[in-house]
Each structure stands twice: as structure tokens, then as C-alpha cells.
N, C-alpha and C positions, 0 to 999 in steps of 0.2 A: 632654558632659552629665554632671552630677554624679550619683553613684549615690544611689538612694533610701535615706533613713535608716530603719532598721528598729528597732522597739521591741517589748518584751514586757511583760506585766503580772505583778506579784507581789503576793500578798495576805499580810499578816501579822496575827496575832491580838495585840491590845493589851489590857493590864490596868493598872489603877492599883493599885500594890502596897499591900495592906492594912497593911503594917508601916511605912508612912511615919510621920513624926513628928507628923502631923496626923490627926485623925479627922473624918469628914464624915457628914452626914446625907443619906440618899437623898431624904428628903422635901423638902429645899430645893434639890435639883439640884446641889449642890456635890460634886465628886468623882465625877461620872458623865460619860460621853461623851454628846454631843448631835449631832444631825444638823447638818452644816456644820462640825464640828470637823476641823481639819487638823493634820498633823504633818509636820515636815521631817526627811528621812533623808539621810545622806551615804553614797553608794555607794563601792565599792572604788576606782573611778576618780576619786573626789573630787567628783562632781556632787552637787548638792543637789536632791532630788526631793520633791514634795509628795504626801502620801497623804490621801485623804478617808475619813471614817468611814462605815462601812456595818455592817449586822448588829449594831446597837447593843443591848446588854443591860446597862444600868446601868454598872458599872465595867469592862465588857468590850466590845470592839468590834473589827471587822475594818477594817484600812486597806489600800487598794489603791494601788500605785505603778506608774508606767510608767517602765521602765528602757530605756536605749539598748542596742541589740545590741552585745555585746562587753564590757559593764559588768555588774556583779552586786552583790547585797547580801551582804556577808560577815558571818559571825558577829562580834559585837562592834561592828558599825556603829552610829554615834551617831544618835539620833533625839531631836528636841525637840518639845515641845508648849508653847504653840501654835506653829505654823509661823512666825508673824510674828516670833518672837524670834531665830530662827536667822540667822547671818551667812553669806551665800553664800561658798563656797570656804574656809570656816574652821570645821570641826566642833568646835573648842575655844573658840569665842566665842559669846556671846549678847548681845542688846540688850534691856534691860528698859525699858518705856515710863515716861514721867513723868506721863502723863495718860490718862484713860479717858473714853469718852463717857458712861458712867453706872456706878453701883455694881454693877449686874447683870453688866456686862462685866468689871469688875474682879474680882468673886468667881469668875468662870468662867475667868479668865486666870491661873491659878496655874502658874508655870513648872515644867515637868517634863522629865526626861531619861530615856531608856532606851537600852539596848544590845541589839541583835538577838541572839537565841539561837535558832538553828533557824528556826522560823516564828513566833516569839513576841517580844513586846517588853513588859517589865514596867517601867512608869513609876514613878519616884520623884521627889519634890518637890525642887526646887533652892533654894527659899527658904521662909521662914515666910509665913503669911498671917494677916491680921486680918479677921474677919468682922464687918461692920457692917450693921445693919438700921435703917431709918428709917421713921417713919409715912408713909403715902402720901396721907393726907387733907390738904386745904388748910384751915387755920384761917380763920375768918371775919374775925378782927381782924388788920390788917396787922402789928402788933407781935408776933403769935404765929407768923408765917410762918417756916418753917425756911430755912436757907441754901441757895443753889443748888449749892455745891460743898463737898465734904469734902476737907481737905488732911491727909495723913498725913506725919509726919516722924519721923526716927530720933531727933532731939533729943539724942543722946549725944555725937556727935563729927562730924567732917566727912566721914565715910565715905559715899560715894554709895550710894543704893538704886535708882538708875535709871542708864541709859547702857549702855556696852559692858563686858562682864565676860569674863574667861578662866575657863572651867569646869575646876576641878580635882577631885580625889577628895574630894567632900564640901565643897568650898569654891568661892566665887565671889570672884575678885580683880578690882577695878576696873582698867580699862585707861585710863590717862591721867586727864584731868579732864573727861571728856565727860558725866558724870552729875550728878544733883542729889540733895539730901538729903531731898526731899519728893516725894510723889505726889499728883496732883490728880485727883479723880473727880467727875463731875457728879452731884449728889445727886438731882435730879429730871429727868424727861424733858422 
């Protein structure tokens, strides 16, 4: 009979570094933690574990992780937000999506990275962000209707803005040709 796997719980305090290259308004919810936010952390043993946000207070929250017995969270451990961009078994790569269900999801899915220091994680942004707001009312005349999707493009060269990237010290380097030069976001629900 196989021995029972044992785990333990670790809670870390997370902040969004106020000295990022972007500034946010708490009134529109950008730059703040929300219920349901998850981060991906890489343990000393190389496992990727997901932490859920609790005790949320604007740009500060507590994330709780379940760690396998014998593994631990070391100082300098890599953490990504949102958890969905992390590549399992590779703390040096992320995948940026090419489409979003709506603009609200897009503006809350700003890729960030942190390194664990003691019991804290200070997140910094990995990429720039464009904030787009659109009217929510539906015009009465069909020719006045707004488009269903917004498409964002780098327009400068063929450098991808989606796909798999290696994360360096302040840089994102595309891996192969897996990405696209546009991002598509649903404009309306």
C-alpha cells in the first residue's frame, strides 16, 4: 500500500508594486486584487502550485498555497499572475493569450511576476497595457452599432505579442513562432 501523501499550507502576502511603469485607478478596479484571482508559484522542488486570493485589500492580498511534504517555497521563488499564463515545469516561460472573452477580462489580466521574499511577493508588470473603454448602450439605428470585437496590433514589426515567451530581467523574448501580432477581445457581452 502506497504511503499517504502529506501536504501543508503556506500563506504569502502579495502587493502590486506602486513603482511599476503603469499607474492605475482604484475606482475602475484595475491594479487591485479581486476574489477569484489566482497566482502560480514554483516551489524549490520545481512544482507549480496555485494560490487563491484571500484577505483582499485593494492592491494587497494574501495567497494560500498547498505544498507537498518535503518541498518548500524558497526565497526568490518565481510567481506569476494570472496563474493561467504560467507554463508548468518551467518557471522561466509564460504564455500570453491571443483572445479574451471580453474587455473587462483583458484589463484585469495584466501579466505580472514576483519573487518571494520571506512571506511576501511584490508583483511587477511584465508588459505594457492599453486601457480601452467603450459605451455600453446599444444605439437604436443599426448603422450606429459598435463592433463586437476589438483587435489590438503592434503594427510595428512581426514581433509577437501573444504566445510563449521566456522571461528575462525586464524582457520577454518570444519562443519560436507560436504567437501572433494581434490580440482580440470581445467588445460586448
